[in-house]
NUSETOR-218409 format. One record per atom (N, C-alpha, C, O): residue number from 0; chain; atom name; x, y, z. Coordinates in Angstrom, 2 decimals. Each point is the difference from the previous one (the first is absolute). Layout:
N
<site NUM; A; CA; <X; Y; Z>>
...
END
This chain:
101
<site 0; A; N; <-136.49; -70.13; -62.04>>
<site 0; A; CA; <-0.19; 0.15; -1.43>>
<site 0; A; C; <0.27; -1.33; -0.68>>
<site 0; A; O; <1.04; -0.63; 0.22>>
<site 1; A; N; <-1.97; 0.21; -1.04>>
<site 1; A; CA; <0.11; -1.26; -0.71>>
<site 1; A; C; <0.92; 0.18; -1.20>>
<site 1; A; O; <-0.23; 0.88; -0.83>>
<site 2; A; N; <1.26; -1.70; 0.72>>
<site 2; A; CA; <0.91; 0.07; -1.14>>
<site 2; A; C; <-0.40; -1.06; -1.04>>
<site 2; A; O; <-0.41; -1.11; 0.35>>
<site 3; A; N; <0.54; 1.47; -1.60>>
<site 3; A; CA; <-0.30; -0.94; -1.08>>
<site 3; A; C; <1.31; -0.56; -0.53>>
<site 3; A; O; <0.99; 0.71; -0.13>>
<site 4; A; N; <-1.01; -1.99; -0.17>>
<site 4; A; CA; <1.18; -0.61; -0.61>>
<site 4; A; C; <0.02; 0.37; -1.48>>
<site 4; A; O; <-1.03; 0.34; -0.56>>
<site 5; A; N; <2.20; -0.40; -0.07>>
<site 5; A; CA; <0.04; 0.27; -1.44>>
<site 5; A; C; <-0.92; -0.92; -0.81>>
<site 5; A; O; <-0.57; 0.42; -1.00>>
<site 6; A; N; <0.43; -1.67; 1.44>>
<site 6; A; CA; <-0.90; -0.93; -0.71>>
<site 6; A; C; <-1.45; 0.46; 0.12>>
<site 6; A; O; <-0.76; -0.08; -0.97>>
<site 7; A; N; <0.36; 0.56; 2.16>>
<site 7; A; CA; <-1.37; 0.49; 0.18>>
<site 7; A; C; <-0.25; 1.25; -0.85>>
<site 7; A; O; <-1.06; 0.16; -0.59>>
<site 8; A; N; <2.05; 0.71; 0.54>>
<site 8; A; CA; <-0.12; 1.21; -0.80>>
<site 8; A; C; <-0.10; -0.34; -1.49>>
<site 8; A; O; <-0.78; 0.61; -0.72>>
<site 9; A; N; <1.58; -1.58; 0.27>>
<site 9; A; CA; <-0.09; -0.46; -1.39>>
<site 9; A; C; <-1.38; -0.59; -0.30>>
<site 9; A; O; <-0.58; 0.25; -1.05>>
<site 10; A; N; <0.06; -1.04; 2.00>>
<site 10; A; CA; <-1.31; -0.62; -0.17>>
<site 10; A; C; <-1.10; 1.07; -0.10>>
<site 10; A; O; <-0.87; -0.08; -0.86>>
<site 11; A; N; <0.92; 1.08; 1.75>>
<site 11; A; CA; <-1.00; 1.07; -0.02>>
<site 11; A; C; <0.08; 0.81; -1.29>>
<site 11; A; O; <-1.03; 0.34; -0.58>>
<site 12; A; N; <2.23; -0.02; 0.14>>
<site 12; A; CA; <0.13; 0.78; -1.23>>
<site 12; A; C; <-0.49; -0.82; -1.21>>
<site 12; A; O; <-0.55; 0.56; -0.94>>
<site 13; A; N; <0.76; -1.87; 0.98>>
<site 13; A; CA; <-0.50; -0.87; -1.07>>
<site 13; A; C; <-1.53; -0.04; 0.01>>
<site 13; A; O; <-0.63; 0.06; -1.06>>
<site 14; A; N; <0.03; -0.16; 2.24>>
<site 14; A; CA; <-1.46; -0.01; 0.10>>
<site 14; A; C; <-0.60; 1.31; -0.51>>
<site 14; A; O; <-1.05; 0.01; -0.62>>
<site 15; A; N; <1.74; 1.10; 0.90>>
<site 15; A; CA; <-0.47; 1.31; -0.43>>
<site 15; A; C; <0.42; 0.32; -1.43>>
<site 15; A; O; <-0.32; 1.07; -0.53>>
<site 16; A; N; <1.04; -2.01; -0.09>>
<site 16; A; CA; <0.49; 0.16; -1.37>>
<site 16; A; C; <0.84; 1.26; -0.13>>
<site 16; A; O; <-0.15; 0.77; -0.95>>
<site 17; A; N; <1.05; -0.57; 1.92>>
<site 17; A; CA; <0.92; 1.12; -0.01>>
<site 17; A; C; <1.39; -0.50; -0.35>>
<site 17; A; O; <0.49; -0.97; 0.57>>
<site 18; A; N; <0.13; 1.63; -1.51>>
<site 18; A; CA; <1.38; -0.32; -0.36>>
<site 18; A; C; <0.88; 1.04; 0.68>>
<site 18; A; O; <0.24; 1.07; -0.54>>
<site 19; A; N; <0.24; -1.40; 1.74>>
<site 19; A; CA; <0.73; 0.95; 0.82>>
<site 19; A; C; <1.50; -0.11; -0.22>>
<site 19; A; O; <0.55; -1.09; -0.15>>
<site 20; A; N; <0.10; 2.26; 0.13>>
<site 20; A; CA; <1.46; 0.02; -0.06>>
<site 20; A; C; <0.54; -0.32; 1.39>>
<site 20; A; O; <-0.76; -0.04; 0.97>>
<site 21; A; N; <2.06; -0.18; -0.87>>
<site 21; A; CA; <0.62; -0.29; 1.31>>
<site 21; A; C; <-0.19; 1.16; 0.96>>
<site 21; A; O; <-0.24; -0.19; 1.19>>
<site 22; A; N; <0.33; 1.42; -1.72>>
<site 22; A; CA; <-0.19; 1.18; 0.84>>
<site 22; A; C; <-1.43; 0.09; 0.52>>
<site 22; A; O; <-0.23; 0.31; 1.16>>
<site 23; A; N; <-0.74; -0.60; -2.05>>
<site 23; A; CA; <-1.41; 0.03; 0.40>>
<site 23; A; C; <-0.30; -1.08; 1.03>>
<site 23; A; O; <-0.74; 0.23; 0.95>>
<site 24; A; N; <1.33; -1.41; -1.14>>
<site 24; A; CA; <-0.20; -1.08; 0.97>>
<site 24; A; C; <0.57; 0.38; 1.36>>
<site 24; A; O; <-0.60; -0.29; 1.03>>
<site 25; A; N; <1.76; 0.93; -1.04>>
<site 25; A; CA; <0.62; 0.43; 1.26>>
<site 25; A; C; <-0.89; 1.02; 0.72>>
<site 25; A; O; <-0.24; -0.11; 1.20>>
<site 26; A; N; <-0.24; 1.10; -1.96>>
<site 26; A; CA; <-0.86; 1.03; 0.59>>
<site 26; A; C; <-1.31; -0.59; 0.49>>
<site 26; A; O; <-0.46; 0.32; 1.09>>
<site 27; A; N; <-0.15; -1.18; -1.91>>
<site 27; A; CA; <-1.26; -0.63; 0.39>>
<site 27; A; C; <0.19; -0.92; 1.20>>
<site 27; A; O; <-0.87; -0.11; 0.86>>
<site 28; A; N; <2.01; -0.56; -0.82>>
<site 28; A; CA; <0.30; -0.86; 1.15>>
<site 28; A; C; <0.08; 0.77; 1.30>>
<site 28; A; O; <-0.27; -0.56; 1.07>>
<site 29; A; N; <0.62; 1.84; -1.13>>
<site 29; A; CA; <0.03; 0.85; 1.19>>
<site 29; A; C; <-1.37; 0.60; 0.30>>
<site 29; A; O; <-0.39; 0.11; 1.16>>
<site 30; A; N; <-0.34; 0.28; -2.21>>
<site 30; A; CA; <-1.27; 0.71; 0.19>>
<site 30; A; C; <-1.17; -0.93; 0.30>>
<site 30; A; O; <-0.86; 0.34; 0.81>>
<site 31; A; N; <0.82; -1.50; -1.43>>
<site 31; A; CA; <-1.15; -0.89; 0.15>>
<site 31; A; C; <-0.23; -0.46; 1.44>>
<site 31; A; O; <-1.15; -0.02; 0.44>>
<site 32; A; N; <2.19; -0.34; 0.32>>
<site 32; A; CA; <-0.26; -0.36; 1.40>>
<site 32; A; C; <-0.61; 1.15; 0.81>>
<site 32; A; O; <-0.84; -0.23; 0.86>>
<site 33; A; N; <1.26; 1.47; -1.14>>
<site 33; A; CA; <-0.58; 1.14; 0.69>>
<site 33; A; C; <-1.47; 0.17; -0.36>>
<site 33; A; O; <-0.82; 0.30; 0.86>>
<site 34; A; N; <0.50; -0.50; -2.13>>
<site 34; A; CA; <-1.39; 0.10; -0.45>>
<site 34; A; C; <-0.84; -1.09; 0.66>>
<site 34; A; O; <-1.12; 0.26; 0.46>>
<site 35; A; N; <1.64; -1.49; -0.42>>
<site 35; A; CA; <-0.73; -1.10; 0.62>>
<site 35; A; C; <-0.21; 0.22; 1.49>>
<site 35; A; O; <-1.06; -0.34; 0.54>>
<site 36; A; N; <2.06; 0.92; 0.13>>
<site 36; A; CA; <-0.15; 0.31; 1.42>>
<site 36; A; C; <-1.09; 1.06; 0.21>>
<site 36; A; O; <-0.77; -0.08; 0.96>>
<site 37; A; N; <0.71; 1.06; -1.85>>
<site 37; A; CA; <-1.04; 1.02; 0.09>>
<site 37; A; C; <-1.39; -0.61; -0.21>>
<site 37; A; O; <-0.94; 0.34; 0.71>>
<site 38; A; N; <0.81; -1.23; -1.69>>
<site 38; A; CA; <-1.27; -0.69; -0.24>>
<site 38; A; C; <-0.39; -0.80; 1.24>>
<site 38; A; O; <-1.17; -0.05; 0.37>>
<site 39; A; N; <2.14; -0.58; 0.26>>
<site 39; A; CA; <-0.27; -0.76; 1.23>>
<site 39; A; C; <-0.54; 0.92; 1.09>>
<site 39; A; O; <-0.91; -0.38; 0.73>>
<site 40; A; N; <1.48; 1.58; -0.62>>
<site 40; A; CA; <-0.50; 0.97; 0.99>>
<site 40; A; C; <-1.44; 0.38; -0.30>>
<site 40; A; O; <-0.83; 0.09; 0.91>>
<site 41; A; N; <0.53; 0.12; -2.18>>
<site 41; A; CA; <-1.37; 0.36; -0.38>>
<site 41; A; C; <-0.99; -1.12; 0.31>>
<site 41; A; O; <-1.13; 0.26; 0.40>>
<site 42; A; N; <1.57; -1.50; -0.58>>
<site 42; A; CA; <-0.89; -1.13; 0.28>>
<site 42; A; C; <-0.30; -0.14; 1.48>>
<site 42; A; O; <-1.02; -0.57; 0.38>>
<site 43; A; N; <1.90; 1.09; 0.48>>
<site 43; A; CA; <-0.20; -0.12; 1.45>>
<site 43; A; C; <-0.90; 1.10; 0.57>>
<site 43; A; O; <-0.34; -0.05; 1.18>>
<site 44; A; N; <-0.04; 1.04; -1.98>>
<site 44; A; CA; <-0.84; 1.08; 0.47>>
<site 44; A; C; <-1.40; -0.53; 0.27>>
<site 44; A; O; <-0.59; -0.68; -0.84>>
<site 45; A; N; <0.06; 1.00; 2.01>>
<site 45; A; CA; <-1.34; -0.44; 0.38>>
<site 45; A; C; <-1.03; 0.99; -0.54>>
<site 45; A; O; <0.01; 1.17; 0.37>>
<site 46; A; N; <-0.88; -1.64; -1.23>>
<site 46; A; CA; <-1.01; 0.85; -0.61>>
<site 46; A; C; <-1.42; -0.38; 0.38>>
<site 46; A; O; <-0.95; 0.44; -0.64>>
<site 47; A; N; <0.81; -1.25; 1.67>>
<site 47; A; CA; <-1.33; -0.48; 0.38>>
<site 47; A; C; <-0.95; 1.14; 0.35>>
<site 47; A; O; <-1.21; -0.10; -0.25>>
<site 48; A; N; <1.73; 1.19; 0.84>>
<site 48; A; CA; <-0.87; 1.09; 0.43>>
<site 48; A; C; <-0.27; 1.01; -1.11>>
<site 48; A; O; <-0.77; 0.94; 0.20>>
<site 49; A; N; <1.37; -1.11; -1.37>>
<site 49; A; CA; <-0.17; 0.94; -1.11>>
<site 49; A; C; <-1.09; -0.49; -0.94>>
<site 49; A; O; <-0.07; -1.19; -0.31>>
<site 50; A; N; <-0.77; 2.11; -0.15>>
<site 50; A; CA; <-1.01; -0.38; -0.98>>
<site 50; A; C; <0.61; 0.09; -1.39>>
<site 50; A; O; <0.81; 0.89; -0.26>>
<site 51; A; N; <-1.18; -1.78; -0.63>>
<site 51; A; CA; <0.58; 0.02; -1.35>>
<site 51; A; C; <-0.47; 1.23; -0.78>>
<site 51; A; O; <-1.11; 0.49; 0.20>>
<site 52; A; N; <1.95; -0.01; -1.07>>
<site 52; A; CA; <-0.33; 1.13; -0.85>>
<site 52; A; C; <-0.89; -0.50; -1.13>>
<site 52; A; O; <0.33; -0.95; -0.70>>
<site 53; A; N; <-1.46; 1.61; 0.52>>
<site 53; A; CA; <-0.91; -0.40; -1.06>>
<site 53; A; C; <0.40; 0.64; -1.31>>
<site 53; A; O; <0.03; -0.67; -1.04>>
<site 54; A; N; <0.28; 1.95; 1.06>>
<site 54; A; CA; <0.43; 0.72; -1.20>>
<site 54; A; C; <1.04; 1.03; 0.39>>
<site 54; A; O; <-0.12; 0.67; 1.03>>
<site 55; A; N; <1.12; -0.55; -1.86>>
<site 55; A; CA; <1.00; 1.03; 0.23>>
<site 55; A; C; <-0.47; 1.31; -0.61>>
<site 55; A; O; <0.21; 1.07; 0.57>>
<site 56; A; N; <-0.85; -1.15; -1.73>>
<site 56; A; CA; <-0.51; 1.17; -0.70>>
<site 56; A; C; <-1.49; -0.19; -0.21>>
<site 56; A; O; <-0.45; -1.08; -0.39>>
<site 57; A; N; <-0.31; 2.13; 0.64>>
<site 57; A; CA; <-1.44; -0.09; -0.24>>
<site 57; A; C; <-0.28; -0.09; -1.49>>
<site 57; A; O; <0.72; 0.60; -0.81>>
<site 58; A; N; <-1.74; -1.33; 0.44>>
<site 58; A; CA; <-0.35; -0.22; -1.40>>
<site 58; A; C; <-1.21; 0.85; -0.38>>
<site 58; A; O; <-1.06; -0.54; -0.32>>
<site 59; A; N; <1.22; 1.86; 0.37>>
<site 59; A; CA; <-1.10; 0.91; -0.29>>
<site 59; A; C; <-0.22; 0.20; -1.49>>
<site 59; A; O; <-1.07; 0.46; -0.41>>
<site 60; A; N; <2.06; -0.78; -0.41>>
<site 60; A; CA; <-0.06; 0.29; -1.42>>
<site 60; A; C; <-0.85; -1.00; -0.78>>
<site 60; A; O; <-0.35; 0.27; -1.15>>
<site 61; A; N; <0.01; -1.39; 1.73>>
<site 61; A; CA; <-0.68; -1.06; -0.74>>
<site 61; A; C; <-1.50; 0.21; -0.04>>
<site 61; A; O; <-0.63; 0.35; 1.00>>
<site 62; A; N; <0.08; -0.57; -2.18>>
<site 62; A; CA; <-1.44; 0.07; -0.17>>
<site 62; A; C; <-0.45; -1.26; -0.71>>
<site 62; A; O; <0.63; -0.43; -0.97>>
<site 63; A; N; <-1.70; -0.16; 1.44>>
<site 63; A; CA; <-0.49; -1.25; -0.56>>
<site 63; A; C; <-0.48; 0.16; -1.44>>
<site 63; A; O; <0.04; -0.95; -0.78>>
<site 64; A; N; <-0.51; 2.16; 0.41>>
<site 64; A; CA; <-0.55; 0.18; -1.33>>
<site 64; A; C; <1.06; 0.40; -1.04>>
<site 64; A; O; <-0.35; 0.20; -1.16>>
<site 65; A; N; <1.61; -0.08; 1.55>>
<site 65; A; CA; <1.07; 0.33; -0.94>>
<site 65; A; C; <0.99; -1.16; -0.07>>
<site 65; A; O; <0.68; -0.31; 0.98>>
<site 66; A; N; <-0.59; -0.33; -2.15>>
<site 66; A; CA; <0.97; -1.10; -0.11>>
<site 66; A; C; <1.42; 0.55; 0.04>>
<site 66; A; O; <0.25; 1.15; -0.36>>
<site 67; A; N; <0.66; -1.98; 0.80>>
<site 67; A; CA; <1.40; 0.39; 0.06>>
<site 67; A; C; <0.53; 0.26; -1.40>>
<site 67; A; O; <-0.36; -0.69; -0.95>>
<site 68; A; N; <1.20; 1.68; 0.83>>
<site 68; A; CA; <0.62; 0.34; -1.28>>
<site 68; A; C; <1.27; -0.81; -0.17>>
<site 68; A; O; <0.83; -0.06; 0.91>>
<site 69; A; N; <-0.67; -0.55; -2.06>>
<site 69; A; CA; <1.24; -0.71; -0.29>>
<site 69; A; C; <0.79; 0.82; -1.00>>
<site 69; A; O; <-0.58; 0.75; -0.79>>
<site 70; A; N; <1.88; -0.89; 0.82>>
<site 70; A; CA; <0.85; 0.79; -0.87>>
<site 70; A; C; <0.00; -0.45; -1.44>>
<site 70; A; O; <0.03; 0.83; -0.91>>
<site 71; A; N; <-0.05; -2.14; 0.67>>
<site 71; A; CA; <0.12; -0.53; -1.36>>
<site 71; A; C; <-1.09; -1.03; -0.26>>
<site 71; A; O; <-0.47; -0.70; 0.90>>
<site 72; A; N; <0.08; 0.62; -2.18>>
<site 72; A; CA; <-0.93; -1.05; -0.39>>
<site 72; A; C; <0.80; -1.28; -0.25>>
<site 72; A; O; <1.23; 0.04; -0.09>>
<site 73; A; N; <-1.91; -1.15; -0.03>>
<site 73; A; CA; <0.68; -1.28; -0.27>>
<site 73; A; C; <0.69; 0.05; -1.35>>
<site 73; A; O; <1.06; -0.62; -0.17>>
<site 74; A; N; <-1.62; 1.33; -0.78>>
<site 74; A; CA; <0.62; 0.11; -1.32>>
<site 74; A; C; <1.30; 0.82; 0.07>>
<site 74; A; O; <0.98; -0.33; -0.67>>
<site 75; A; N; <-0.98; 1.39; 1.49>>
<site 75; A; CA; <1.21; 0.80; 0.16>>
<site 75; A; C; <1.10; -0.79; 0.70>>
<site 75; A; O; <1.17; 0.11; -0.35>>
<site 76; A; N; <-1.56; -0.90; 1.34>>
<site 76; A; CA; <0.98; -0.85; 0.69>>
<site 76; A; C; <0.57; -1.02; -0.96>>
<site 76; A; O; <1.20; -0.25; 0.00>>
<site 77; A; N; <-2.07; -0.33; -0.84>>
<site 77; A; CA; <0.46; -0.99; -0.97>>
<site 77; A; C; <0.99; 0.63; -0.98>>
<site 77; A; O; <1.00; -0.63; -0.35>>
<site 78; A; N; <-1.27; 1.86; -0.09>>
<site 78; A; CA; <0.90; 0.67; -0.94>>
<site 78; A; C; <1.36; 0.26; 0.64>>
<site 78; A; O; <1.03; -0.11; -0.66>>
<site 79; A; N; <-1.01; 0.46; 1.94>>
<site 79; A; CA; <1.26; 0.27; 0.70>>
<site 79; A; C; <0.77; -1.29; 0.30>>
<site 79; A; O; <1.23; 0.01; 0.03>>
<site 80; A; N; <-1.95; -1.10; 0.17>>
<site 80; A; CA; <0.62; -1.25; 0.43>>
<site 80; A; C; <0.44; -0.89; -1.16>>
<site 80; A; O; <0.71; -0.98; 0.23>>
<site 81; A; N; <-1.09; 1.29; -1.44>>
<site 81; A; CA; <0.33; -0.87; -1.13>>
<site 81; A; C; <1.47; -0.31; -0.03>>
<site 81; A; O; <0.77; 0.92; 0.29>>
<site 82; A; N; <-0.29; -2.10; -0.59>>
<site 82; A; CA; <-0.77; -1.18; -0.36>>
<site 82; A; C; <-0.36; -0.85; 1.23>>
<site 82; A; O; <-0.43; -1.15; -0.15>>
<site 83; A; N; <0.59; 1.69; 1.34>>
<site 83; A; CA; <-0.24; -0.78; 1.20>>
<site 83; A; C; <-1.43; 0.14; 0.51>>
<site 83; A; O; <-0.23; 0.29; 1.18>>
<site 84; A; N; <-0.73; -0.47; -2.06>>
<site 84; A; CA; <-1.40; 0.09; 0.34>>
<site 84; A; C; <-0.70; -1.17; -0.66>>
<site 84; A; O; <0.07; -0.17; -1.22>>
<site 85; A; N; <-0.76; -0.65; 2.03>>
<site 85; A; CA; <-0.61; -1.21; -0.53>>
<site 85; A; C; <-1.33; -0.25; 0.71>>
<site 85; A; O; <-0.05; -0.04; 1.23>>
<site 86; A; N; <-1.01; -0.14; -1.99>>
<site 86; A; CA; <-1.33; -0.30; 0.53>>
<site 86; A; C; <-0.44; 1.02; 1.07>>
<site 86; A; O; <-0.56; -0.38; 1.03>>
<site 87; A; N; <0.80; 1.66; -1.30>>
<site 87; A; CA; <-0.46; 1.03; 0.93>>
<site 87; A; C; <0.85; 0.16; 1.24>>
<site 87; A; O; <-0.41; 0.68; 0.94>>
<site 88; A; N; <1.59; -1.30; -0.91>>
<site 88; A; CA; <0.86; 0.09; 1.18>>
<site 88; A; C; <1.41; 0.37; -0.42>>
<site 88; A; O; <0.48; -0.42; -1.06>>
<site 89; A; N; <0.19; 1.20; 1.91>>
<site 89; A; CA; <1.39; 0.35; -0.24>>
<site 89; A; C; <0.86; -1.17; 0.44>>
<site 89; A; O; <-0.14; -0.48; 1.13>>
<site 90; A; N; <1.03; 0.01; -1.98>>
<site 90; A; CA; <0.89; -1.11; 0.31>>
<site 90; A; C; <1.29; 0.57; 0.59>>
<site 90; A; O; <0.63; 0.88; -0.60>>
<site 91; A; N; <-0.24; -1.38; 1.76>>
<site 91; A; CA; <1.22; 0.46; 0.67>>
<site 91; A; C; <0.91; -1.20; 0.24>>
<site 91; A; O; <-0.47; -1.14; 0.02>>
<site 92; A; N; <1.78; 1.38; 0.16>>
<site 92; A; CA; <0.90; -1.12; 0.29>>
<site 92; A; C; <-0.37; -0.68; 1.32>>
<site 92; A; O; <-0.52; 0.64; 0.91>>
<site 93; A; N; <0.79; -1.92; -0.83>>
<site 93; A; CA; <-0.29; -0.76; 1.22>>
<site 93; A; C; <0.82; 0.55; 1.15>>
<site 93; A; O; <1.18; 0.34; -0.16>>
<site 94; A; N; <-1.79; -0.26; 1.32>>
<site 94; A; CA; <0.69; 0.48; 1.19>>
<site 94; A; C; <0.67; -1.17; 0.71>>
<site 94; A; O; <1.12; 0.12; 0.49>>
<site 95; A; N; <-1.80; -1.24; -0.42>>
<site 95; A; CA; <0.50; -1.17; 0.69>>
<site 95; A; C; <0.45; -1.03; -1.02>>
<site 95; A; O; <-0.81; -0.75; -0.54>>
<site 96; A; N; <2.09; 0.73; 0.28>>
<site 96; A; CA; <0.54; -0.94; -0.98>>
<site 96; A; C; <0.43; -1.29; 0.67>>
<site 96; A; O; <-0.03; -0.12; 1.22>>
<site 97; A; N; <0.42; -0.82; -2.01>>
<site 97; A; CA; <0.44; -1.30; 0.50>>
<site 97; A; C; <1.48; 0.00; 0.38>>
<site 97; A; O; <0.44; -0.85; 0.77>>
<site 98; A; N; <0.34; 1.81; -1.30>>
<site 98; A; CA; <1.41; 0.02; 0.30>>
<site 98; A; C; <0.22; 0.36; 1.46>>
<site 98; A; O; <-0.73; 0.81; 0.57>>
<site 99; A; N; <1.74; -1.40; 0.04>>
<site 99; A; CA; <0.39; 0.25; 1.39>>
<site 99; A; C; <-1.13; -0.29; 0.98>>
<site 99; A; O; <0.00; 0.56; 1.10>>
<site 100; A; N; <-0.93; -1.39; -1.43>>
<site 100; A; CA; <-1.11; -0.28; 0.89>>
<site 100; A; C; <0.39; -1.00; 1.06>>
<site 100; A; O; <-0.82; -0.36; 0.84>>
END
């Protein structure tokens, strides 16, 4: 089982933008190596003889002559998003900031 150092765990939580308590770090420090070992086991499975799955669910409901139904019009979305709506697009906070980069 691969053990993570506290510095590695801090680095990973920073990359994931997680603010972990000491208890959460302790628990994650125990669980994450087990998860990584399981992923390693999955990567070692030989799938050369298996054919890839094309579809999990059949798509019988689709018809070319019926356009997809959307729940809201652009005007309704704009009304719900105000004042965070600009030039036909919903404005959201930045996901990738410059801090801690």
